[in-house]
N, CA, C and O atoms as a GROMACS GRO file, in nm:
protein
  220
    1ARG      N    1   0.089  -0.103   0.004
    1ARG     CA    2   0.008   0.016  -0.019
    1ARG      C    3   0.091   0.119   0.012
    1ARG      O    4   0.182   0.117   0.094
    2ASN      N    5   0.045   0.235  -0.077
    2ASN     CA    6   0.109   0.402  -0.104
    2ASN      C    7   0.079   0.436   0.081
    2ASN      O    8  -0.033   0.484   0.095
    3LEU      N    9   0.146   0.420   0.202
    3LEU     CA   10   0.146   0.465   0.274
    3LEU      C   11   0.265   0.572   0.304
    3LEU      O   12   0.380   0.561   0.263
    4ARG      N   13   0.210   0.686   0.390
    4ARG     CA   14   0.385   0.812   0.413
    4ARG      C   15   0.429   0.712   0.538
    4ARG      O   16   0.525   0.756   0.602
    5ILE      N   17   0.368   0.572   0.590
    5ILE     CA   18   0.500   0.566   0.674
    5ILE      C   19   0.556   0.442   0.644
    5ILE      O   20   0.487   0.357   0.587
    6SER      N   21   0.676   0.418   0.676
    6SER     CA   22   0.747   0.328   0.637
    6SER      C   23   0.758   0.221   0.696
    6SER      O   24   0.713   0.212   0.810
    7VAL      N   25   0.816   0.118   0.637
    7VAL     CA   26   0.866  -0.001   0.726
    7VAL      C   27   0.974   0.024   0.859
    7VAL      O   28   0.972   0.024   0.982
    8ALA      N   29   1.032   0.036   0.789
    8ALA     CA   30   1.188   0.134   0.928
    8ALA      C   31   1.079   0.157   1.011
    8ALA      O   32   1.057   0.079   1.104
    9MET      N   33   0.990   0.272   0.987
    9MET     CA   34   0.993   0.327   1.112
    9MET      C   35   0.833   0.286   1.163
    9MET      O   36   0.793   0.354   1.257
   10ILE      N   37   0.756   0.200   1.120
   10ILE     CA   38   0.712   0.087   1.197
   10ILE      C   39   0.807  -0.005   1.233
   10ILE      O   40   0.766  -0.055   1.338
   11LEU      N   41   0.899  -0.048   1.207
   11LEU     CA   42   0.997  -0.156   1.267
   11LEU      C   43   1.045  -0.018   1.440
   11LEU      O   44   1.013  -0.051   1.554
   12GLU      N   45   1.087   0.062   1.423
   12GLU     CA   46   1.146   0.157   1.507
   12GLU      C   47   1.061   0.183   1.578
   12GLU      O   48   1.088   0.134   1.688
   13LEU      N   49   0.949   0.246   1.580
   13LEU     CA   50   0.840   0.228   1.650
   13LEU      C   51   0.825   0.076   1.759
   13LEU      O   52   0.799   0.073   1.879
   14LEU      N   53   0.846  -0.019   1.681
   14LEU     CA   54   0.827  -0.110   1.778
   14LEU      C   55   0.962  -0.099   1.889
   14LEU      O   56   0.958  -0.059   2.005
   15ALA      N   57   1.079  -0.148   1.813
   15ALA     CA   58   1.167  -0.131   1.899
   15ALA      C   59   1.167  -0.028   2.011
   15ALA      O   60   1.227  -0.052   2.116
   16LYS      N   61   1.099   0.087   1.992
   16LYS     CA   62   1.174   0.179   2.138
   16LYS      C   63   1.016   0.151   2.165
   16LYS      O   64   0.968   0.264   2.154
   17GLY      N   65   0.924   0.073   2.191
   17GLY     CA   66   0.880  -0.040   2.273
   17GLY      C   67   0.703   0.029   2.271
   17GLY      O   68   0.601   0.007   2.336
   18ALA      N   69   0.732   0.102   2.180
   18ALA     CA   70   0.516   0.147   2.122
   18ALA      C   71   0.452  -0.003   2.112
   18ALA      O   72   0.520  -0.105   2.112
   19THR      N   73   0.350   0.000   2.106
   19THR     CA   74   0.261  -0.128   2.060
   19THR      C   75   0.177  -0.083   1.978
   19THR      O   76   0.147   0.030   1.939
   20GLN      N   77   0.127  -0.228   1.949
   20GLN     CA   78   0.076  -0.167   1.774
   20GLN      C   79  -0.045  -0.134   1.806
   20GLN      O   80  -0.109  -0.102   1.706
   21LYS      N   81  -0.141  -0.124   1.964
   21LYS     CA   82  -0.211  -0.041   1.945
   21LYS      C   83  -0.183   0.103   1.970
   21LYS      O   84  -0.280   0.173   1.940
   22GLU      N   85  -0.082   0.167   2.014
   22GLU     CA   86  -0.063   0.273   2.011
   22GLU      C   87   0.014   0.355   1.836
   22GLU      O   88   0.018   0.470   1.792
   23ILE      N   89   0.049   0.253   1.797
   23ILE     CA   90   0.080   0.254   1.650
   23ILE      C   91  -0.029   0.339   1.593
   23ILE      O   92  -0.052   0.451   1.548
   24LEU      N   93  -0.096   0.192   1.627
   24LEU     CA   94  -0.302   0.223   1.560
   24LEU      C   95  -0.335   0.296   1.541
   24LEU      O   96  -0.415   0.307   1.448
   25GLU      N   97  -0.290   0.414   1.626
   25GLU     CA   98  -0.384   0.521   1.689
   25GLU      C   99  -0.337   0.652   1.683
   25GLU      O  100  -0.401   0.755   1.665
   26ASP      N  101  -0.200   0.632   1.703
   26ASP     CA  102  -0.117   0.747   1.644
   26ASP      C  103  -0.118   0.741   1.473
   26ASP      O  104  -0.073   0.847   1.429
   27TYR      N  105  -0.146   0.676   1.401
   27TYR     CA  106  -0.124   0.646   1.279
   27TYR      C  107  -0.260   0.565   1.226
   27TYR      O  108  -0.265   0.442   1.223
   28PRO      N  109  -0.364   0.646   1.186
   28PRO     CA  110  -0.515   0.559   1.178
   28PRO      C  111  -0.496   0.537   1.063
   28PRO      O  112  -0.597   0.472   1.036
   29GLU      N  113  -0.421   0.545   0.943
   29GLU     CA  114  -0.425   0.480   0.788
   29GLU      C  115  -0.374   0.371   0.810
   29GLU      O  116  -0.405   0.292   0.720
   30LEU      N  117  -0.323   0.334   0.873
   30LEU     CA  118  -0.280   0.199   0.896
   30LEU      C  119  -0.371   0.080   0.988
   30LEU      O  120  -0.456   0.109   1.072
   31GLU      N  121  -0.332  -0.056   0.951
   31GLU     CA  122  -0.435  -0.140   0.995
   31GLU      C  123  -0.367  -0.234   1.073
   31GLU      O  124  -0.250  -0.202   1.096
   32THR      N  125  -0.406  -0.351   1.125
   32THR     CA  126  -0.317  -0.466   1.182
   32THR      C  127  -0.201  -0.492   1.076
   32THR      O  128  -0.080  -0.476   1.088
   33GLU      N  129  -0.260  -0.526   0.996
   33GLU     CA  130  -0.207  -0.629   0.874
   33GLU      C  131  -0.073  -0.550   0.866
   33GLU      O  132   0.036  -0.599   0.896
   34ASP      N  133  -0.094  -0.424   0.822
   34ASP     CA  134   0.031  -0.332   0.801
   34ASP      C  135   0.137  -0.342   0.869
   34ASP      O  136   0.250  -0.330   0.823
   35ILE      N  137   0.106  -0.366   0.992
   35ILE     CA  138   0.193  -0.396   1.118
   35ILE      C  139   0.269  -0.509   1.131
   35ILE      O  140   0.390  -0.520   1.145
   36GLU      N  141   0.168  -0.602   1.123
   36GLU     CA  142   0.199  -0.739   1.073
   36GLU      C  143   0.336  -0.776   0.963
   36GLU      O  144   0.446  -0.830   0.972
   37ALA      N  145   0.249  -0.710   0.855
   37ALA     CA  146   0.340  -0.745   0.709
   37ALA      C  147   0.503  -0.650   0.766
   37ALA      O  148   0.609  -0.686   0.715
   38ALA      N  149   0.503  -0.532   0.875
   38ALA     CA  150   0.659  -0.492   0.830
   38ALA      C  151   0.754  -0.593   0.899
   38ALA      O  152   0.874  -0.613   0.883
   39ILE      N  153   0.657  -0.655   0.985
   39ILE     CA  154   0.742  -0.767   1.090
   39ILE      C  155   0.801  -0.836   1.025
   39ILE      O  156   0.922  -0.854   1.023
   40THR      N  157   0.686  -0.907   0.934
   40THR     CA  158   0.700  -1.011   0.842
   40THR      C  159   0.783  -0.978   0.739
   40THR      O  160   0.750  -1.066   0.659
   41TYR      N  161   0.889  -0.896   0.668
   41TYR     CA  162   0.930  -0.858   0.562
   41TYR      C  163   1.071  -0.844   0.653
   41TYR      O  164   1.154  -0.929   0.618
   42ALA      N  165   1.118  -0.752   0.766
   42ALA     CA  166   1.200  -0.755   0.865
   42ALA      C  167   1.274  -0.901   0.885
   42ALA      O  168   1.396  -0.921   0.884
   43TYR      N  169   1.154  -1.011   0.907
   43TYR     CA  170   1.178  -1.136   0.962
   43TYR      C  171   1.241  -1.220   0.827
   43TYR      O  172   1.270  -1.339   0.830
   44PHE      N  173   1.258  -1.124   0.697
   44PHE     CA  174   1.269  -1.251   0.606
   44PHE      C  175   1.367  -1.203   0.534
   44PHE      O  176   1.439  -1.270   0.460
   45LEU      N  177   1.380  -1.028   0.562
   45LEU     CA  178   1.533  -0.985   0.586
   45LEU      C  179   1.682  -1.013   0.646
   45LEU      O  180   1.801  -1.009   0.616
   46VAL      N  181   1.560  -1.054   0.792
   46VAL     CA  182   1.732  -1.116   0.826
   46VAL      C  183   1.769  -1.216   0.832
   46VAL      O  184   1.877  -1.245   0.884
   47ASN      N  185   1.662  -1.328   0.760
   47ASN     CA  186   1.684  -1.486   0.751
   47ASN      C  187   1.747  -1.453   0.586
   47ASN      O  188   1.716  -1.555   0.525
   48ASN      N  189   1.796  -1.391   0.522
   48ASN     CA  190   1.826  -1.370   0.399
   48ASN      C  191   1.715  -1.522   0.312
   48ASN      O  192   1.740  -1.637   0.278
   49GLU      N  193   1.603  -1.438   0.308
   49GLU     CA  194   1.469  -1.527   0.240
   49GLU      C  195   1.404  -1.405   0.139
   49GLU      O  196   1.366  -1.295   0.177
   50GLU      N  197   1.402  -1.440   0.046
   50GLU     CA  198   1.311  -1.406  -0.056
   50GLU      C  199   1.195  -1.325  -0.021
   50GLU      O  200   1.123  -1.422   0.001
   51VAL      N  201   1.124  -1.233   0.000
   51VAL     CA  202   0.994  -1.150  -0.008
   51VAL      C  203   0.935  -1.134  -0.108
   51VAL      O  204   0.968  -1.060  -0.202
   52ILE      N  205   0.823  -1.215  -0.098
   52ILE     CA  206   0.716  -1.186  -0.238
   52ILE      C  207   0.629  -1.097  -0.181
   52ILE      O  208   0.587  -1.105  -0.066
   53GLU      N  209   0.606  -1.021  -0.252
   53GLU     CA  210   0.482  -0.894  -0.303
   53GLU      C  211   0.335  -0.952  -0.259
   53GLU      O  212   0.280  -1.041  -0.324
   54ARG      N  213   0.275  -0.890  -0.140
   54ARG     CA  214   0.127  -0.940  -0.163
   54ARG      C  215   0.030  -0.853  -0.248
   54ARG      O  216   0.040  -0.733  -0.276
   55LYS      N  217  -0.063  -0.940  -0.279
   55LYS     CA  218  -0.130  -0.813  -0.342
   55LYS      C  219  -0.329  -0.826  -0.297
   55LYS      O  220  -0.406  -0.738  -0.334
   0.00000   0.00000   0.00000
């Protein structure tokens, strides 16, 4: 999705202790699935696995 918040920003917020609920409150254009997708993307990157774009 074309959102103004990047995967890196979502991961940074989580790393700094923000909960998914807090992120969703601060960025109402996000959905739970967006946060889960960011976490999944990071998982695949650190495991050197291929990332397949979902549509």
